[in-house]
DRENDO-1510 file (C-alpha; in Angstrom, 1 decimal, always signed):
<recs>
REC; n; res; u; v; w
REC; 1; MET; +15.6; -51.4; +80.3 .
REC; 2; PRO; +17.9; -48.3; +80.1 .
REC; 3; VAL; +16.7; -45.4; +82.2 .
REC; 4; PRO; +16.2; -42.3; +80.0 .
REC; 5; MET; +18.7; -39.5; +80.8 .
REC; 6; PRO; +17.1; -36.3; +82.0 .
REC; 7; ARG; +17.1; -33.2; +79.8 .
REC; 8; GLN; +18.7; -29.9; +80.7 .
REC; 9; GLY; +16.6; -28.2; +83.4 .
REC; 10; GLU; +14.8; -31.5; +84.5 .
REC; 11; THR; +15.2; -34.3; +86.8 .
REC; 12; LEU; +13.9; -38.0; +86.4 .
REC; 13; ALA; +12.0; -39.7; +89.2 .
REC; 14; ALA; +13.8; -43.0; +89.2 .
REC; 15; GLU; +12.9; -46.3; +91.0 .
REC; 16; GLY; +13.7; -46.0; +94.7 .
REC; 17; ALA; +14.7; -42.3; +94.5 .
REC; 18; PRO; +11.6; -40.0; +94.2 .
REC; 19; ALA; +12.3; -36.6; +92.6 .
REC; 20; ASP; +12.3; -33.4; +94.7 .
REC; 21; LEU; +10.2; -30.8; +93.0 .
REC; 22; SER; +11.5; -27.9; +95.0 .
REC; 23; PRO; +13.4; -25.3; +93.0 .
REC; 24; ARG; +17.1; -25.9; +92.6 .
REC; 25; SER; +19.9; -23.4; +93.0 .
REC; 26; THR; +20.7; -21.1; +90.2 .
REC; 27; ALA; +23.9; -23.0; +89.6 .
REC; 28; GLU; +21.8; -26.2; +89.0 .
REC; 29; ARG; +19.5; -24.4; +86.5 .
REC; 30; PRO; +20.2; -24.0; +82.7 .
REC; 31; ALA; +21.0; -20.5; +81.7 .
REC; 32; ALA; +18.3; -18.5; +79.9 .
REC; 33; SER; +20.5; -18.4; +76.8 .
REC; 34; ASP; +21.1; -22.1; +76.7 .
REC; 35; PRO; +19.3; -23.9; +73.8 .
REC; 36; VAL; +16.5; -26.2; +74.6 .
REC; 37; PRO; +16.8; -29.4; +72.5 .
REC; 38; ALA; +14.2; -29.9; +69.9 .
REC; 39; PRO; +11.1; -31.9; +71.3 .
REC; 40; ALA; +11.3; -35.6; +70.5 .
REC; 41; SER; +8.5; -37.4; +68.9 .
REC; 42; ARG; +6.6; -39.2; +71.7 .
REC; 43; PRO; +3.5; -41.3; +71.9 .
REC; 44; ALA; +0.4; -39.7; +73.5 .
REC; 45; ALA; +0.0; -40.2; +77.2 .
REC; 46; GLY; -2.3; -43.0; +78.1 .
REC; 47; THR; -1.6; -45.2; +75.1 .
REC; 48; GLY; +0.2; -47.9; +77.3 .
REC; 49; ASN; +3.8; -47.0; +76.2 .
REC; 50; THR; +6.6; -46.7; +78.8 .
REC; 51; ALA; +8.0; -43.4; +77.7 .
REC; 52; PRO; +8.4; -41.0; +80.6 .
REC; 53; LEU; +5.9; -38.2; +81.1 .
REC; 54; THR; +7.2; -34.7; +81.5 .
REC; 55; LEU; +5.9; -32.3; +84.2 .
REC; 56; LEU; +6.8; -28.6; +84.1 .
REC; 57; VAL; +6.6; -27.1; +87.6 .
REC; 58; ILE; +6.3; -23.3; +87.9 .
REC; 59; GLU; +7.2; -22.6; +91.5 .
REC; 60; ASP; +9.6; -20.1; +93.2 .
REC; 61; ASP; +9.2; -21.1; +96.9 .
REC; 62; PRO; +12.1; -23.2; +98.0 .
REC; 63; ARG; +10.1; -24.4; +101.0 .
REC; 64; VAL; +7.7; -26.4; +98.8 .
REC; 65; ALA; +9.0; -29.9; +98.3 .
REC; 66; PHE; +7.2; -33.0; +97.5 .
REC; 67; SER; +8.0; -36.4; +95.9 .
REC; 68; VAL; +6.9; -38.0; +92.6 .
REC; 69; PRO; +6.6; -41.8; +92.5 .
REC; 70; ASP; +8.9; -43.6; +90.2 .
REC; 71; GLN; +6.0; -45.2; +88.3 .
REC; 72; LEU; +2.8; -43.4; +87.3 .
REC; 73; ASP; +0.9; -46.5; +86.1 .
REC; 74; ALA; +1.0; -50.2; +85.7 .
REC; 75; GLY; +3.0; -49.7; +82.3 .
REC; 76; GLY; +5.9; -48.4; +84.2 .
REC; 77; ARG; +5.6; -44.7; +83.1 .
REC; 78; ARG; +8.2; -42.5; +84.9 .
REC; 79; VAL; +8.0; -38.7; +85.2 .
REC; 80; ARG; +10.5; -36.2; +84.2 .
REC; 81; VAL; +10.3; -33.0; +86.3 .
REC; 82; ARG; +11.3; -29.5; +85.0 .
REC; 83; THR; +11.2; -26.5; +87.3 .
REC; 84; ALA; +10.9; -22.9; +86.4 .
REC; 85; ARG; +11.0; -20.1; +88.9 .
REC; 86; ASN; +9.0; -17.6; +86.7 .
REC; 87; LEU; +7.0; -17.4; +83.5 .
REC; 88; THR; +10.0; -16.4; +81.4 .
REC; 89; GLU; +11.8; -19.7; +82.5 .
REC; 90; ALA; +8.6; -21.6; +81.9 .
REC; 91; GLU; +8.3; -20.3; +78.3 .
REC; 92; ARG; +11.9; -21.4; +77.6 .
REC; 93; LEU; +11.3; -24.8; +79.1 .
REC; 94; LEU; +7.9; -25.4; +77.5 .
REC; 95; THR; +8.4; -27.7; +74.6 .
REC; 96; ASP; +6.1; -30.1; +72.8 .
REC; 97; ASP; +7.1; -33.1; +74.9 .
REC; 98; VAL; +5.8; -31.5; +78.1 .
REC; 99; ASP; +2.7; -33.4; +79.1 .
REC; 100; CYS; +1.4; -31.4; +82.1 .
REC; 101; ILE; +2.1; -28.1; +83.8 .
REC; 102; LEU; +1.9; -27.6; +87.6 .
REC; 103; LEU; +1.5; -23.9; +88.6 .
REC; 104; ASP; +1.7; -22.6; +92.1 .
REC; 105; LEU; -0.9; -19.9; +92.4 .
REC; 106; ALA; +1.3; -18.2; +95.1 .
REC; 107; LEU; +4.1; -17.7; +92.5 .
REC; 108; SER; +5.7; -14.3; +93.0 .
REC; 109; VAL; +5.1; -12.1; +89.9 .
REC; 110; PRO; +6.5; -8.6; +89.9 .
REC; 111; GLY; +3.8; -5.9; +89.8 .
REC; 112; ARG; +1.0; -8.3; +90.7 .
REC; 113; GLU; -1.4; -7.3; +93.4 .
REC; 114; ALA; -3.2; -9.5; +95.8 .
REC; 115; GLY; -6.2; -11.2; +94.4 .
REC; 116; GLU; -4.6; -11.4; +90.9 .
REC; 117; GLU; -3.3; -14.9; +91.1 .
REC; 118; LEU; -5.6; -16.1; +88.4 .
REC; 119; ASP; -4.2; -13.6; +85.9 .
REC; 120; THR; -1.0; -15.6; +86.2 .
REC; 121; LEU; -2.9; -18.8; +85.4 .
REC; 122; ARG; -4.5; -17.1; +82.4 .
REC; 123; LYS; -1.0; -16.1; +81.1 .
REC; 124; VAL; +0.0; -19.7; +81.4 .
REC; 125; LEU; -3.1; -21.0; +79.5 .
REC; 126; ARG; -2.3; -18.5; +76.8 .
REC; 127; LEU; +1.3; -19.6; +76.8 .
REC; 128; ALA; +0.4; -23.4; +76.6 .
REC; 129; PRO; -3.2; -23.7; +75.1 .
REC; 130; GLY; -2.5; -27.3; +74.2 .
REC; 131; HIS; -1.2; -28.6; +77.5 .
REC; 132; ALA; -2.9; -29.9; +80.6 .
REC; 133; VAL; -2.6; -27.5; +83.6 .
REC; 134; LEU; -2.7; -28.3; +87.3 .
REC; 135; VAL; -2.7; -25.5; +89.9 .
REC; 136; LEU; -1.4; -25.7; +93.5 .
REC; 137; THR; -3.2; -23.8; +96.2 .
REC; 138; ALA; -3.6; -23.8; +99.9 .
REC; 139; GLU; -6.3; -25.9; +101.5 .
REC; 140; ALA; -7.9; -22.8; +103.1 .
REC; 141; ASP; -8.2; -21.3; +99.6 .
REC; 142; ALA; -10.3; -24.0; +97.9 .
REC; 143; GLY; -12.5; -21.4; +96.4 .
REC; 144; ARG; -9.7; -20.0; +94.4 .
REC; 145; GLY; -8.8; -23.5; +93.1 .
REC; 146; ALA; -12.3; -24.0; +92.0 .
REC; 147; GLU; -12.1; -20.7; +90.2 .
REC; 148; ALA; -8.9; -21.8; +88.5 .
REC; 149; VAL; -10.7; -24.8; +87.1 .
REC; 150; ARG; -13.5; -22.5; +85.7 .
REC; 151; VAL; -10.8; -20.3; +84.1 .
REC; 152; GLY; -9.3; -23.3; +82.3 .
REC; 153; ALA; -7.1; -25.5; +84.6 .
REC; 154; GLN; -7.8; -29.2; +84.5 .
REC; 155; ASP; -7.7; -29.5; +88.5 .
REC; 156; TYR; -6.4; -28.1; +91.6 .
REC; 157; LEU; -4.3; -29.6; +94.3 .
REC; 158; PHE; -3.8; -28.6; +98.0 .
REC; 159; ARG; -0.2; -27.8; +98.7 .
REC; 160; ASP; -0.3; -29.1; +102.3 .
REC; 161; GLU; -1.8; -32.5; +101.3 .
REC; 162; LEU; +0.3; -33.2; +98.2 .
REC; 163; ASP; +2.2; -36.3; +97.9 .
REC; 164; GLY; +3.7; -38.3; +95.0 .
REC; 165; ARG; +0.7; -40.7; +94.6 .
REC; 166; SER; -2.0; -38.0; +94.6 .
REC; 167; LEU; +0.2; -36.0; +92.1 .
REC; 168; GLY; +0.6; -39.0; +89.8 .
REC; 169; ARG; -3.2; -39.6; +89.7 .
REC; 170; ALA; -3.7; -35.8; +89.1 .
REC; 171; ILE; -1.3; -35.7; +86.2 .
REC; 172; ARG; -2.9; -38.8; +84.6 .
REC; 173; TYR; -6.4; -37.3; +85.0 .
REC; 174; ALA; -5.3; -33.8; +83.8 .
REC; 175; VAL; -3.7; -35.2; +80.6 .
REC; 176; GLU; -6.7; -37.4; +79.9 .
REC; 177; ARG; -9.2; -34.5; +80.5 .
REC; 178; LYS; -7.2; -32.2; +78.3 .
REC; 179; ARG; -7.3; -34.8; +75.5 .
REC; 180; ALA; -11.0; -35.4; +76.1 .
REC; 181; ASP; -11.8; -31.6; +76.1 .
REC; 182; ALA; -9.7; -31.1; +72.9 .
REC; 183; ALA; -11.6; -34.1; +71.2 .
REC; 184; GLN; -14.9; -32.6; +72.3 .
REC; 185; ARG; -14.0; -29.2; +71.0 .
REC; 186; GLN; -12.9; -30.6; +67.6 .
REC; 187; LEU; -16.2; -32.6; +67.4 .
REC; 188; THR; -18.1; -29.4; +68.1 .
REC; 189; GLU; -16.1; -27.4; +65.5 .
REC; 190; SER; -16.6; -30.2; +63.1 .
REC; 191; ARG; -20.3; -30.2; +63.7 .
REC; 192; LEU; -20.6; -26.4; +63.3 .
REC; 193; ARG; -18.5; -26.7; +60.0 .
REC; 194; GLY; -20.8; -29.3; +58.8 .
REC; 195; GLN; -23.8; -27.2; +59.5 .
REC; 196; GLU; -22.3; -24.2; +57.8 .
REC; 197; ASN; -21.3; -26.5; +54.9 .
REC; 198; SER; -24.8; -27.8; +54.5 .
REC; 199; ARG; -26.1; -24.2; +54.3 .
REC; 200; LEU; -23.6; -23.4; +51.6 .
REC; 201; GLU; -24.4; -26.6; +49.8 .
REC; 202; ARG; -28.0; -25.8; +49.8 .
REC; 203; GLY; -27.1; -22.5; +48.2 .
REC; 204; LEU; -24.9; -24.2; +45.6 .
REC; 205; LEU; -27.5; -27.0; +44.9 .
REC; 206; PRO; -30.8; -25.1; +44.4 .
REC; 207; LYS; -34.2; -26.6; +43.7 .
REC; 208; PRO; -34.9; -26.2; +40.0 .
REC; 209; LEU; -37.9; -24.0; +39.0 .
REC; 210; LEU; -39.4; -25.9; +36.0 .
REC; 211; GLN; -43.0; -25.9; +36.8 .
REC; 212; GLY; -45.0; -26.2; +33.5 .
REC; 213; SER; -42.1; -27.4; +31.5 .
REC; 214; ASP; -41.9; -30.8; +29.8 .
REC; 215; LEU; -38.1; -31.0; +30.3 .
REC; 216; ARG; -36.7; -33.6; +32.6 .
REC; 217; PHE; -33.9; -32.4; +35.1 .
REC; 218; ALA; -31.2; -34.3; +36.7 .
REC; 219; ALA; -28.0; -33.1; +38.4 .
REC; 220; ARG; -25.0; -34.4; +40.4 .
REC; 221; TYR; -22.5; -32.5; +42.5 .
REC; 222; ARG; -19.4; -33.7; +44.1 .
REC; 223; PRO; -16.7; -31.6; +45.9 .
REC; 224; GLY; -13.1; -32.4; +45.6 .
REC; 225; ARG; -12.0; -35.1; +48.1 .
REC; 226; SER; -10.1; -32.7; +50.4 .
REC; 227; ARG; -12.9; -30.2; +50.9 .
REC; 228; ALA; -15.8; -32.1; +52.4 .
REC; 229; LEU; -19.0; -30.5; +51.4 .
REC; 230; LEU; -17.6; -27.2; +50.0 .
REC; 231; GLY; -16.7; -26.4; +46.4 .
REC; 232; GLY; -16.7; -23.5; +44.0 .
REC; 233; ASP; -19.0; -25.1; +41.4 .
REC; 234; PHE; -22.6; -24.0; +41.1 .
REC; 235; TYR; -25.6; -24.4; +38.8 .
REC; 236; ASP; -29.3; -23.4; +38.5 .
REC; 237; THR; -32.3; -23.9; +36.2 .
REC; 238; VAL; -35.4; -21.8; +36.0 .
REC; 239; ARG; -38.4; -21.3; +33.8 .
REC; 240; THR; -39.6; -17.7; +33.1 .
REC; 241; PRO; -43.2; -16.6; +32.6 .
REC; 242; ASP; -42.8; -16.7; +28.8 .
REC; 243; GLY; -42.0; -20.4; +29.0 .
REC; 244; THR; -38.3; -20.1; +28.3 .
REC; 245; VAL; -36.2; -22.5; +30.3 .
REC; 246; HIS; -32.9; -21.0; +31.4 .
REC; 247; ALA; -29.9; -23.1; +32.7 .
REC; 248; MET; -26.6; -22.2; +33.9 .
REC; 249; ILE; -23.5; -23.9; +35.3 .
REC; 250; GLY; -20.3; -22.2; +36.7 .
REC; 251; ASP; -17.0; -22.6; +38.4 .
REC; 252; VAL; -15.2; -20.1; +40.7 .
REC; 253; CYS; -11.5; -20.6; +40.6 .
REC; 254; GLY; -10.0; -22.0; +43.8 .
REC; 255; HIS; -11.5; -24.1; +46.5 .
REC; 256; GLY; -13.0; -23.6; +50.0 .
REC; 257; PRO; -15.7; -21.6; +51.8 .
REC; 258; ASP; -14.8; -18.2; +50.3 .
REC; 259; GLU; -15.1; -19.6; +46.8 .
REC; 260; ALA; -18.2; -21.6; +47.7 .
REC; 261; ALA; -19.8; -18.4; +49.0 .
REC; 262; LEU; -19.0; -16.5; +45.9 .
REC; 263; GLY; -20.5; -19.3; +43.8 .
REC; 264; VAL; -23.7; -19.0; +45.8 .
REC; 265; LEU; -23.8; -15.3; +45.4 .
REC; 266; LEU; -23.3; -15.6; +41.6 .
REC; 267; ARG; -26.0; -18.2; +41.3 .
REC; 268; ILE; -28.5; -16.0; +43.2 .
REC; 269; ALA; -27.6; -13.0; +41.1 .
REC; 270; TRP; -28.0; -15.1; +37.9 .
REC; 271; ARG; -31.4; -16.2; +39.0 .
REC; 272; SER; -32.5; -12.7; +39.9 .
REC; 273; LEU; -31.2; -11.2; +36.7 .
REC; 274; THR; -32.9; -13.9; +34.6 .
REC; 275; PHE; -36.2; -13.3; +36.2 .
REC; 276; ALA; -35.7; -9.6; +35.5 .
REC; 277; GLY; -35.5; -10.3; +31.8 .
REC; 278; LEU; -31.6; -10.2; +31.3 .
REC; 279; CYS; -30.1; -12.7; +28.8 .
REC; 280; GLY; -26.8; -13.3; +27.0 .
REC; 281; ASP; -24.2; -10.6; +26.9 .
REC; 282; GLU; -26.1; -8.2; +29.1 .
REC; 283; LEU; -26.7; -10.7; +31.8 .
REC; 284; LEU; -23.0; -11.9; +31.8 .
REC; 285; GLY; -21.8; -8.3; +31.8 .
REC; 286; THR; -23.8; -7.6; +35.0 .
REC; 287; LEU; -22.6; -10.8; +36.6 .
REC; 288; GLN; -19.0; -9.8; +35.9 .
REC; 289; LYS; -19.7; -6.4; +37.8 .
REC; 290; VAL; -21.1; -8.5; +40.7 .
REC; 291; LEU; -18.0; -10.6; +40.7 .
REC; 292; GLU; -15.5; -7.6; +40.5 .
REC; 293; ASN; -17.2; -6.1; +43.6 .
REC; 294; GLU; -17.6; -9.2; +45.7 .
REC; 295; ARG; -14.3; -11.3; +45.0 .
REC; 296; ALA; -11.5; -11.2; +47.6 .
REC; 297; SER; -8.7; -10.3; +45.1 .
REC; 298; ASP; -8.4; -9.3; +41.4 .
REC; 299; GLU; -7.1; -12.8; +40.7 .
REC; 300; ILE; -10.3; -14.5; +41.3 .
REC; 301; PHE; -12.4; -15.3; +38.2 .
REC; 302; ALA; -15.3; -17.6; +37.3 .
REC; 303; THR; -16.2; -19.5; +34.2 .
REC; 304; LEU; -19.9; -19.8; +33.2 .
REC; 305; CYS; -22.1; -21.5; +30.6 .
REC; 306; THR; -25.6; -20.3; +30.0 .
REC; 307; VAL; -28.4; -21.8; +27.8 .
REC; 308; ASP; -31.9; -20.4; +27.3 .
REC; 309; ILE; -34.2; -22.9; +25.6 .
REC; 310; ALA; -37.2; -21.6; +23.7 .
REC; 311; PRO; -40.8; -22.5; +24.8 .
REC; 312; ASP; -41.1; -25.0; +22.1 .
REC; 313; GLY; -38.0; -26.8; +23.1 .
REC; 314; ARG; -36.5; -26.9; +19.6 .
REC; 315; ARG; -34.0; -24.0; +19.7 .
REC; 316; ALA; -31.6; -22.5; +22.3 .
REC; 317; GLY; -29.3; -19.7; +22.8 .
REC; 318; LEU; -25.7; -20.4; +24.2 .
REC; 319; CYS; -23.3; -18.2; +25.9 .
REC; 320; LEU; -19.8; -19.4; +27.1 .
REC; 321; ALA; -17.6; -17.4; +29.4 .
REC; 322; GLY; -14.4; -19.5; +29.4 .
REC; 323; HIS; -16.4; -22.6; +30.2 .
REC; 324; PRO; -16.4; -26.0; +28.4 .
REC; 325; ALA; -19.0; -26.3; +25.8 .
REC; 326; PRO; -22.1; -28.5; +26.6 .
REC; 327; LEU; -22.6; -31.9; +25.2 .
REC; 328; MET; -25.7; -32.7; +23.0 .
REC; 329; ALA; -27.1; -36.2; +22.3 .
REC; 330; TRP; -30.0; -37.3; +20.1 .
REC; 331; GLU; -31.5; -40.8; +19.7 .
REC; 332; GLY; -29.8; -42.9; +17.1 .
REC; 333; ARG; -26.9; -40.3; +16.8 .
REC; 334; ARG; -23.5; -39.9; +18.4 .
REC; 335; PRO; -23.2; -37.2; +21.1 .
REC; 336; LYS; -21.3; -34.1; +20.2 .
REC; 337; LEU; -20.2; -30.9; +21.8 .
REC; 338; LEU; -22.0; -27.7; +20.9 .
REC; 339; PRO; -20.0; -25.0; +19.2 .
REC; 340; TYR; -17.6; -23.1; +21.4 .
REC; 341; GLU; -15.7; -21.0; +18.9 .
REC; 342; ASP; -17.7; -17.8; +19.7 .
REC; 343; GLY; -17.2; -18.1; +23.5 .
REC; 344; GLY; -15.9; -15.0; +25.6 .
REC; 345; PRO; -13.5; -14.9; +28.4 .
REC; 346; ALA; -14.1; -16.0; +32.0 .
REC; 347; LEU; -15.8; -13.5; +34.1 .
REC; 348; GLY; -13.4; -11.2; +35.9 .
REC; 349; LEU; -10.5; -11.4; +33.4 .
REC; 350; LEU; -11.2; -8.5; +31.1 .
REC; 351; PRO; -13.1; -5.4; +32.2 .
REC; 352; ARG; -14.9; -4.7; +28.9 .
REC; 353; ALA; -15.3; -8.2; +27.6 .
REC; 354; ARG; -18.3; -9.4; +25.4 .
REC; 355; TRP; -20.1; -12.7; +25.4 .
REC; 356; PRO; -21.8; -13.5; +22.0 .
REC; 357; ARG; -25.0; -15.4; +22.2 .
REC; 358; ARG; -25.1; -18.3; +19.7 .
REC; 359; GLN; -28.3; -19.8; +18.3 .
REC; 360; VAL; -28.5; -23.6; +18.4 .
REC; 361; GLU; -31.0; -25.9; +16.7 .
REC; 362; LEU; -32.0; -28.7; +19.0 .
REC; 363; GLY; -34.7; -30.6; +17.3 .
REC; 364; GLY; -37.5; -32.7; +18.7 .
REC; 365; ALA; -35.9; -35.1; +21.2 .
REC; 366; TRP; -32.6; -34.5; +22.7 .
REC; 367; SER; -30.4; -34.5; +25.9 .
REC; 368; LEU; -28.2; -31.6; +26.9 .
REC; 369; MET; -25.5; -32.1; +29.4 .
REC; 370; MET; -23.7; -29.2; +31.1 .
REC; 371; TYR; -20.6; -29.8; +33.3 .
REC; 372; THR; -17.6; -28.2; +35.0 .
REC; 373; ASP; -14.0; -29.0; +34.1 .
REC; 374; GLY; -13.5; -31.3; +37.1 .
REC; 375; LEU; -15.4; -34.0; +35.1 .
REC; 376; ILE; -13.0; -33.9; +32.2 .
REC; 377; GLU; -9.7; -33.3; +34.1 .
REC; 378; GLY; -9.6; -36.6; +35.8 .
REC; 379; ARG; -6.7; -38.9; +34.7 .
REC; 380; VAL; -7.0; -42.1; +32.8 .
REC; 381; GLY; -5.4; -45.3; +33.9 .
REC; 382; GLY; -3.3; -43.7; +36.6 .
REC; 383; GLY; -1.0; -41.9; +34.0 .
REC; 384; LYS; -0.7; -38.3; +33.0 .
REC; 385; GLN; -3.4; -38.5; +30.3 .
REC; 386; ARG; -6.6; -36.5; +31.0 .
REC; 387; LEU; -10.0; -37.8; +30.1 .
REC; 388; GLY; -10.7; -34.6; +28.3 .
REC; 389; GLN; -13.8; -33.6; +26.4 .
REC; 390; ASP; -13.4; -36.2; +23.6 .
REC; 391; GLY; -13.1; -38.9; +26.2 .
REC; 392; MET; -16.2; -37.8; +28.0 .
REC; 393; VAL; -18.2; -37.7; +24.7 .
REC; 394; GLU; -17.2; -41.2; +24.1 .
REC; 395; LEU; -18.0; -42.4; +27.6 .
REC; 396; VAL; -21.5; -40.7; +27.5 .
REC; 397; GLY; -22.2; -42.2; +24.1 .
REC; 398; ARG; -21.3; -45.7; +25.2 .
REC; 399; ARG; -23.5; -45.5; +28.3 .
REC; 400; ARG; -26.4; -44.2; +26.2 .
REC; 401; ASP; -25.9; -47.2; +23.9 .
REC; 402; GLU; -26.5; -49.4; +27.0 .
REC; 403; GLY; -29.8; -47.7; +27.4 .
REC; 404; LEU; -29.0; -45.3; +30.4 .
REC; 405; ARG; -30.8; -42.1; +30.6 .
REC; 406; GLY; -31.2; -39.3; +33.2 .
REC; 407; GLU; -30.2; -40.1; +36.8 .
REC; 408; GLU; -28.8; -43.6; +35.8 .
REC; 409; LEU; -26.7; -42.0; +33.1 .
REC; 410; LEU; -25.2; -39.4; +35.4 .
REC; 411; ASP; -24.5; -41.9; +38.1 .
REC; 412; ALA; -22.8; -44.4; +35.7 .
REC; 413; ALA; -20.8; -41.5; +34.1 .
REC; 414; MET; -19.6; -40.2; +37.3 .
REC; 415; ALA; -18.6; -43.7; +38.7 .
REC; 416; GLU; -16.6; -44.5; +35.5 .
REC; 417; VAL; -14.8; -41.1; +35.6 .
REC; 418; ARG; -13.8; -41.9; +39.3 .
REC; 419; GLU; -12.7; -45.4; +38.3 .
REC; 420; LEU; -10.6; -44.2; +35.4 .
REC; 421; ASN; -9.0; -41.7; +37.7 .
REC; 422; GLY; -8.1; -44.4; +40.2 .
REC; 423; GLY; -10.2; -42.8; +43.0 .
REC; 424; GLU; -12.0; -39.6; +43.9 .
REC; 425; LEU; -11.4; -36.6; +41.7 .
REC; 426; THR; -9.3; -33.8; +43.3 .
REC; 427; ASP; -11.4; -31.0; +41.6 .
REC; 428; ASP; -15.1; -30.2; +42.3 .
REC; 429; VAL; -17.5; -31.7; +39.7 .
REC; 430; ALA; -21.0; -30.4; +38.8 .
REC; 431; VAL; -23.2; -31.9; +36.0 .
REC; 432; VAL; -26.6; -30.8; +34.9 .
REC; 433; LEU; -28.7; -33.0; +32.5 .
REC; 434; LEU; -31.9; -31.7; +30.7 .
REC; 435; ASP; -33.8; -34.2; +28.5 .
REC; 436; ARG; -36.7; -33.6; +26.1 .
REC; 437; GLY; -38.9; -36.3; +24.6 .
REC; 438; GLY; -39.9; -36.6; +21.0 .
REC; 439; ARG; -42.6; -34.5; +19.4 .
</recs>
């Protein structure tokens, strides 16, 4: 097997010829202005490959010399050694293919006073947060070595007892420990994000307040595939003391935690304003003021659909703010979209917009489905054609003909939309279904 050629500023410990880690003469070192080759793509350490490991030694004492074995493990891993006399050289030689850094705590640093050796280590850790770091110290100064580990180094080695074999083991240990620490940190961060997402999800998916109503409620919520639990869609349903059932569904433009938090805020504001007696244009105008004061930029807007159903369940008022019109279905009749010609703009687009409230006759037995545009923007058959509102009406009608209602209807509709799209939808989807039996 060919022996890899050493890079500028480094040596390669070859079989039968251990590398000397003592600093070379200035003539042997690359000039500070010399370009450092771009890091090559290399497999991670410890994966059983035979690519050489790279050790960056930060050491300015020419009396310190020790050897590195030609093989670090049973897989035949060799070690490349780069040397830097100071932090400036170290920064230039520190590329992505460096596996480990060895810092001599006795490194001379201009202006550093006695007892400030760990400050140099902190600078190295800030310079190379993703690299494994070993420190070199005197045997009589074991306490400082232990303190270096507490500061962030993976391990410490005694200068007087160091040999190639112990260094090889220390490098392997440091690289693996750094990888394990990074994995644990990612796991912890993922767990914390999951907990935060769950709190936001509970805000986005509230418990409906329908005590005393004869309406049946069902809902489904699915964030876009790249955003885990977070999304900007939101909904709510409440019954006020006069017996009116109010339902709402909305969509904040954009995706992510900021949009999800704004959706939670708008939902809570809607619920509070509804219980305070606001409805229609007055309610939406107040929500727009909330949005304008809470959004991160003037480009952020939200679409909204609100429905207030009379206590007898036979009539409803409909307001649309740039949102798709709800779907209505009756027994023995084809589903259809409620009128949307009188809708107003999305919240946050026009400062003095109005949102007319349209009266709708529902009848005795009916189903009302409210949804966000993620449901109708999925593709059909892997092409450019979208499902659209007409496609959704046809899909729901067909599932109702099969006898599906409530939760089963929503599950079947969501599954078919994903199947038509050829996989998970890229946009967030929220669907609310309210059913009333015959009278």
